[in-house]
BAMI-962379 format. One line per field, with one value per residue (C-alpha): residue in three letters; x, y, z. Coordinates in Angstrom, 1 decimal. Example, Ala and Ser with C-alpha at 12.3 -4.5 7.8 and 13.67 -1.06 7.14 Angstrom:
BEGIN
residuo: ala/ser
X: 12.3/13.7
Y: -4.5/-1.1
Z: 7.8/7.1
This chain:
BEGIN
residuo: unk/unk/unk/unk/unk/unk/unk/unk/unk/unk/unk/unk/unk/unk/unk/unk/unk/unk/unk/unk/unk/unk/unk/unk/unk/unk/unk/unk/unk/unk/unk/unk/unk/unk/unk/unk/unk/unk/unk/unk/unk/unk/unk/unk/unk/unk/unk/unk/unk/unk/unk/unk/unk/unk/unk/unk/unk/unk/unk/unk/unk/unk/unk/unk/unk/unk/unk/unk/unk/unk/unk/unk/unk/unk/unk/unk/unk/unk/unk/unk/unk/unk/unk/unk/unk/unk/unk/unk/unk/unk/unk/unk/unk/unk/unk/unk/unk/unk/unk/unk/unk/unk/unk/unk/unk/unk/unk/unk/unk/unk/unk/unk/unk/unk/unk/unk/unk/unk/unk/unk/unk/unk/unk/unk/unk/unk/unk/unk/unk/unk/unk/unk/unk/unk/unk/unk/unk/unk/unk/unk/unk/unk/unk/unk/unk/unk/unk/unk/unk/unk/unk/unk/unk/unk/unk/unk/unk/unk/unk/unk/unk/unk/unk/unk/unk/unk/unk/unk/unk/unk/unk/unk/unk/unk/unk/unk/unk/unk/unk/unk/unk/unk/unk/unk/unk/unk/unk/unk/unk/unk/unk/unk/unk/unk/unk/unk/unk/unk/unk/unk/unk/unk/unk/unk/unk/unk/unk/unk/unk/unk/unk/unk/unk/unk/unk/unk/unk/unk/unk/unk/unk/unk/unk/unk/unk/unk/unk/unk/unk/unk/unk/unk/unk/unk/unk/unk/unk/unk/unk/unk/unk/unk/unk/unk/unk/unk/unk/unk/unk/unk/unk/unk/unk/unk/unk/unk/unk/unk/unk/unk/unk/unk/unk/unk/unk/unk/unk/unk/unk/unk/unk/unk/unk/unk/unk/unk/unk/unk/unk/unk/unk/unk/unk/unk/unk/unk/unk/unk/unk/unk/unk/unk/unk/unk/unk/unk/unk/unk/unk/unk/unk/unk/unk/unk/unk/unk/unk/unk/unk/unk/unk/unk/unk/unk/unk/unk/unk/unk/unk/unk/unk/unk/unk/unk/unk/unk/unk/unk/unk/unk/unk/unk/unk/unk/unk/unk/unk/unk/unk/unk/unk/unk/unk/unk/unk/unk/unk/unk/unk/unk/unk/unk/unk/unk/unk/unk/unk/unk/unk/unk/unk/unk/unk/unk/unk/unk/unk/unk/unk/unk/unk/unk/unk/unk/unk/unk/unk/unk/unk/unk/unk/unk/unk/unk/unk/unk/unk/unk/unk/unk/unk/unk/unk/unk/unk/unk/unk/unk/unk/unk/unk/unk/unk/unk/unk/unk/unk/unk/unk/unk/unk/unk/unk/unk/unk
X: 193.5/196.7/198.6/201.8/204.7/206.6/209.2/208.3/210.8/208.8/205.0/202.2/198.6/197.2/200.1/200.1/195.8/196.6/198.9/196.5/193.7/195.9/197.0/193.0/192.1/194.8/193.7/190.1/191.0/193.5/195.5/198.5/199.5/200.5/197.3/193.8/191.7/191.6/193.6/192.3/193.0/195.6/196.8/197.0/198.7/201.5/202.1/202.3/205.0/207.0/207.5/208.5/210.5/212.4/212.3/214.0/216.9/217.4/217.9/214.0/212.4/208.5/207.1/203.9/201.1/198.5/195.6/195.4/194.5/194.1/196.4/196.2/199.6/202.8/205.9/208.7/212.3/215.0/218.6/221.2/223.3/226.3/228.6/229.2/225.4/224.5/224.1/220.8/217.4/214.8/211.1/207.5/204.5/204.0/200.2/197.7/194.1/191.8/189.7/193.2/194.3/195.0/194.8/198.1/200.1/202.2/205.2/205.2/205.5/208.5/210.2/210.1/211.2/214.3/215.1/215.7/217.5/219.8/220.2/221.0/223.3/221.0/221.4/219.8/216.0/214.9/211.5/209.9/205.8/203.7/204.0/200.8/199.6/198.8/201.5/203.7/202.4/203.2/206.5/206.5/205.5/208.0/210.9/211.7/213.4/213.4/216.6/215.0/212.1/211.0/208.2/206.2/206.7/203.2/200.4/196.5/193.7/196.4/197.3/201.2/201.8/204.9/206.9/210.0/212.1/213.1/215.4/216.2/218.3/217.3/218.8/217.1/213.7/214.2/215.1/211.8/209.8/211.2/210.6/208.6/205.5/204.4/202.1/198.3/197.6/194.9/191.7/192.9/196.4/195.2/192.6/195.1/197.5/194.6/194.5/197.9/198.7/195.2/196.7/200.2/199.6/197.6/196.7/196.4/199.9/200.2/201.0/198.3/196.2/197.8/198.0/194.2/194.1/196.7/194.1/194.6/191.5/193.4/189.7/190.3/193.2/190.1/188.0/190.4/190.9/187.3/186.5/188.6/187.3/183.9/185.2/186.0/182.5/180.8/182.1/181.6/178.3/179.4/181.9/179.4/176.8/179.4/180.6/177.2/177.0/180.2/179.8/178.7/175.4/175.5/175.7/178.5/176.1/173.5/175.8/176.7/172.6/172.3/175.8/174.0/171.0/172.5/174.4/171.7/169.1/171.1/168.0/169.9/171.8/168.6/170.5/170.0/171.5/175.7/176.4/173.9/176.1/179.2/177.2/176.1/179.3/180.7/178.3/179.2/182.3/181.5/181.5/178.7/177.1/178.0/181.9/181.4/179.8/182.8/185.5/187.5/189.9/193.7/195.8/196.5/192.9/192.0/194.8/193.1/189.5/190.6/192.4/189.8/187.2/189.0/189.7/185.6/184.8/186.9/184.8/188.4/189.8/186.8/189.1/191.1/188.4/186.9/190.4/190.5/187.1/185.8/189.0/191.3/188.7/186.3/189.4/190.1/187.1/188.4/191.8/192.0/194.8/196.3/193.3/190.4/188.5/188.2/184.5/185.6/188.6/186.9/184.3/186.7/188.9/186.3/183.3/181.4/178.0/177.3/174.9/177.2/179.8/177.3/179.0/182.1/180.8/178.5/181.3/183.3/180.7/179.6/182.7/183.7/181.5/182.1/185.7/185.2/182.6/185.4/188.3/185.1/184.2/188.0/189.2/186.4/187.0/190.7/190.9/194.6/197.9/198.1/194.8/195.8/198.7/196.8/194.3/197.3/198.9/195.4/195.0/198.7/198.4/195.1/196.3/199.5/197.3/195.1/198.6/199.5/196.3/197.2/201.1/199.3/197.0/200.0/201.7/199.2/198.1/201.4/201.4
Y: -43.2/-45.7/-44.4/-46.3/-45.6/-48.7/-49.5/-52.8/-54.6/-56.4/-56.2/-58.9/-58.3/-56.9/-53.7/-54.1/-53.4/-50.4/-49.2/-49.2/-48.0/-44.5/-44.1/-44.6/-42.3/-39.6/-39.6/-39.0/-36.0/-34.5/-34.2/-33.9/-37.7/-38.5/-40.6/-39.3/-42.2/-44.7/-47.6/-50.8/-54.4/-54.8/-51.6/-51.8/-55.3/-53.8/-51.0/-52.9/-55.4/-52.4/-51.4/-55.3/-55.3/-51.9/-52.9/-56.1/-54.5/-51.7/-48.2/-47.4/-47.5/-47.7/-45.6/-47.1/-45.1/-47.4/-46.7/-50.3/-52.4/-49.3/-47.9/-44.4/-43.2/-43.7/-42.4/-43.6/-43.3/-43.4/-43.0/-42.9/-45.2/-43.2/-42.8/-39.0/-38.9/-41.4/-38.6/-37.7/-39.2/-38.3/-38.0/-39.4/-39.7/-38.5/-39.7/-39.2/-40.8/-37.7/-38.3/-38.2/-35.0/-32.1/-34.4/-33.9/-37.0/-34.4/-34.2/-37.5/-38.9/-36.5/-37.3/-40.5/-40.2/-38.2/-41.0/-43.1/-40.9/-40.6/-44.3/-44.8/-41.9/-39.4/-36.0/-34.1/-35.1/-34.2/-33.7/-32.1/-31.2/-29.2/-25.5/-24.0/-27.5/-28.5/-30.3/-27.4/-25.2/-28.3/-28.7/-25.0/-24.8/-27.6/-25.5/-26.9/-24.4/-24.5/-25.3/-25.6/-25.2/-26.8/-25.0/-28.0/-30.0/-31.7/-31.5/-31.9/-31.5/-29.9/-27.7/-26.9/-26.7/-25.6/-27.6/-27.0/-28.9/-28.4/-29.2/-29.5/-31.0/-33.7/-31.8/-28.4/-30.5/-32.0/-29.0/-26.9/-30.2/-30.4/-26.5/-26.4/-25.2/-22.0/-20.8/-20.2/-16.3/-14.7/-14.0/-10.6/-11.1/-13.9/-11.5/-9.0/-11.6/-12.6/-9.0/-8.2/-11.0/-10.0/-6.6/-7.3/-9.3/-6.7/-7.9/-4.9/-3.9/-6.7/-4.9/-6.4/-4.4/-1.5/-1.6/-1.9/1.0/3.5/6.1/4.9/2.3/-1.2/-2.9/-6.3/-6.7/-5.5/-8.1/-11.0/-10.5/-9.8/-13.4/-14.9/-13.4/-14.4/-18.3/-17.2/-15.2/-18.8/-20.7/-18.2/-19.8/-22.9/-21.9/-20.3/-23.1/-25.5/-23.7/-23.3/-26.9/-27.6/-24.5/-25.5/-24.2/-20.4/-17.0/-17.6/-20.5/-17.6/-14.9/-17.3/-18.0/-14.0/-14.1/-16.9/-15.0/-11.7/-13.5/-15.2/-13.1/-9.0/-8.1/-6.2/-4.4/-4.1/-5.0/-8.3/-11.6/-11.4/-13.9/-11.6/-8.4/-9.7/-10.6/-7.3/-5.7/-8.0/-7.2/-3.6/-3.4/-5.5/-9.1/-11.4/-13.9/-16.7/-15.7/-14.9/-19.1/-20.5/-18.8/-21.2/-21.1/-20.8/-23.0/-20.7/-19.4/-22.9/-23.5/-20.6/-22.5/-25.7/-24.4/-22.7/-25.7/-28.6/-26.6/-25.9/-29.6/-31.3/-31.3/-31.3/-28.0/-26.5/-23.6/-23.0/-23.0/-20.0/-18.2/-18.7/-17.8/-15.3/-13.5/-13.8/-13.9/-11.3/-8.8/-8.9/-6.5/-4.2/-3.1/0.5/1.7/5.3/5.4/4.6/1.5/-0.7/1.1/4.8/4.3/2.4/4.8/7.4/5.5/3.5/6.2/2.8/3.8/2.9/0.5/-1.4/-1.4/-2.7/-6.0/-4.1/-1.1/-3.8/-5.5/-2.9/-2.1/-5.4/-7.3/-4.9/-7.0/-10.0/-9.8/-9.0/-12.0/-14.0/-13.1/-13.8/-16.8/-18.1/-16.9/-18.9/-22.2/-21.9/-23.5/-24.9/-23.1/-25.4/-24.5/-20.8/-21.3/-23.2/-20.6/-18.0/-19.7/-20.5/-16.3/-16.0/-19.2/-17.6/-14.1/-15.3/-17.3/-14.6/-13.1/-16.1/-15.8/-12.4/-13.6/-16.1/-13.5/-12.0/-14.6/-16.1/-12.2/-10.9/-10.2
Z: 98.1/98.6/95.8/95.1/92.6/90.9/87.9/86.6/84.5/82.4/81.7/82.8/81.1/83.9/83.6/79.8/79.6/82.4/79.8/77.0/79.0/80.3/76.6/75.5/78.6/77.6/73.8/74.8/76.8/75.1/71.7/72.6/73.3/69.6/68.7/66.4/68.1/70.5/70.4/69.4/70.8/67.9/68.2/72.0/72.0/69.8/71.8/74.9/72.9/71.4/75.3/76.3/73.8/74.9/78.4/77.7/75.4/77.9/77.8/78.7/82.2/82.6/85.9/86.9/89.4/91.0/93.4/94.6/91.4/89.2/87.1/87.4/86.0/84.3/82.1/80.1/81.0/77.8/78.4/75.5/74.7/73.8/76.7/76.7/77.2/79.5/82.0/80.3/80.7/78.3/79.8/77.9/77.5/81.2/82.0/85.0/84.6/84.0/86.9/89.1/87.5/90.1/93.2/94.2/92.8/91.0/93.8/94.7/91.6/90.7/93.6/92.7/89.4/90.8/93.2/89.8/88.0/91.1/91.7/87.9/87.2/85.6/86.3/83.8/82.6/79.0/77.1/74.3/74.4/72.0/73.1/75.1/75.9/79.4/79.5/78.8/81.2/83.9/83.4/83.0/86.2/87.5/86.5/82.8/81.3/76.8/74.9/71.7/69.3/66.2/64.2/62.8/65.8/65.4/62.7/63.6/61.4/58.7/60.9/62.3/65.5/67.4/69.9/73.0/74.1/77.6/80.5/84.6/86.4/88.5/91.9/90.9/90.5/93.7/95.3/93.7/94.8/98.5/98.9/102.1/101.9/102.1/105.2/104.8/104.1/106.2/104.1/103.6/102.6/100.0/98.5/97.9/96.4/93.7/92.8/92.8/90.7/88.0/88.0/86.9/84.1/82.2/78.4/76.9/76.7/73.4/70.2/68.6/70.9/71.2/67.1/66.9/69.4/68.3/66.4/63.0/62.2/61.4/60.0/58.8/62.0/64.4/62.7/62.8/66.5/67.0/66.0/68.1/70.7/70.2/70.1/73.8/74.6/72.7/76.1/78.8/80.0/80.3/82.6/84.6/84.8/85.6/88.0/89.6/89.5/91.5/93.7/97.2/98.7/99.9/98.9/96.6/94.3/94.6/93.0/90.1/89.6/88.8/86.6/84.7/84.6/83.6/81.0/79.4/79.5/80.1/82.0/84.8/82.8/80.0/77.1/75.8/75.8/75.8/72.9/71.0/72.3/71.1/67.3/67.3/67.5/64.8/62.5/63.6/62.5/59.2/59.6/58.5/60.3/58.0/58.3/61.6/62.3/59.9/62.1/64.1/67.2/66.3/68.4/71.8/71.8/72.0/74.9/76.9/76.2/77.0/80.1/81.8/80.9/82.3/85.7/85.7/84.8/87.5/90.9/92.6/90.7/91.3/93.3/90.6/87.9/89.6/90.2/86.2/85.3/87.9/88.5/85.5/82.8/84.1/84.9/81.4/80.9/83.5/81.9/80.2/78.0/79.4/81.5/78.7/78.1/75.0/74.8/75.0/72.6/70.0/69.2/68.1/66.0/64.5/64.5/66.3/68.5/72.1/71.0/69.0/72.2/74.6/75.0/76.0/78.4/80.1/81.1/82.3/84.8/85.6/85.9/88.5/90.9/89.2/89.9/93.8/93.9/92.7/94.9/98.0/96.5/95.8/99.8/101.6/99.7/100.0/103.1/102.9/101.4/99.0/97.5/97.9/95.5/93.2/93.0/92.4/90.2/87.8/87.6/86.5/84.0/82.8/82.3/80.6/78.4/77.4/76.4/74.8/73.0/71.1/70.7/68.3/66.8/66.1/64.5/62.5/61.0/60.6/56.9
């Protein structure tokens, strides 16, 4: 990979075609770029013409990343015409081509952006982004902090999504990016950090979960929260199947195969397919199959689903996908409230049977082993300090997204 960074002051046909291709790649793989569908030829030409006009008039800078002749990334940097605000540069349309993501481009790209800002007198970088989206998580990881928010920031399929406005000084961003890399941890140290990261972020502490388990039945809330949990359950086998596909041959691949077999058949636990177990629970709490199938994920639930799916589908982020699914996700079933697991609290409060709660009791037992296997796998495949830090970050973000899912439910079901 021979990556180079450019700040073109005009757009030739090759650059214009590269920009449109980057937009369309982003539109295909995410819904946060601002367009509903890929740009056609006329729309692409209009986009390039508008950018060319803005470059010619000044106040807009175009940043391009190339690998040989391939356009693999871009960003726009806009400055204010107001004399008192010329120290501010607003960053937008930061795109890295989907097949180049998670390949170490971000650090070099933003150091280059910092160089440009310093050379042109921009000491503060601002941006805005949809809340809980992957770009939002990236900006947070790079140290950008929120200074404002807009509840009705974007509308997708009639649903309003909140947005956040973020800022960071160029000096702070450079210092963060230039900090010396951490040393490679020993296997035992790394395993301990992975488990500590999991156990430090307990979602059962969220008020909406406490309300369900506080001793007084909250049937409607239980049903709504369970239907969101079902959105996760439906995708779990695909996560494991995809990890199995990318996993190197050896003991870890065999363990993933056994995990898939149990998810699909329930043979080891002598129960049933795990999605069926969840559907049994949903029926037991009074939700019919039609209502169950009509339920859709809230934006915060979808953010968690998509974050893990993006990681497991990209072979370059296998270590992060394994950390997100096998440690952070499987570890959610190990949590207890006041020393008791969910399947022990629910029957006392909601008069549910042991059969009704098999989904939870099975996972409470099996996921002890699955988390241990996940920690072992991730420790073995993370051979560099940066891979270790990325895996730790994946555990941290996944747990935070679980908590954010409950927060999304709390806001949606406040009434």
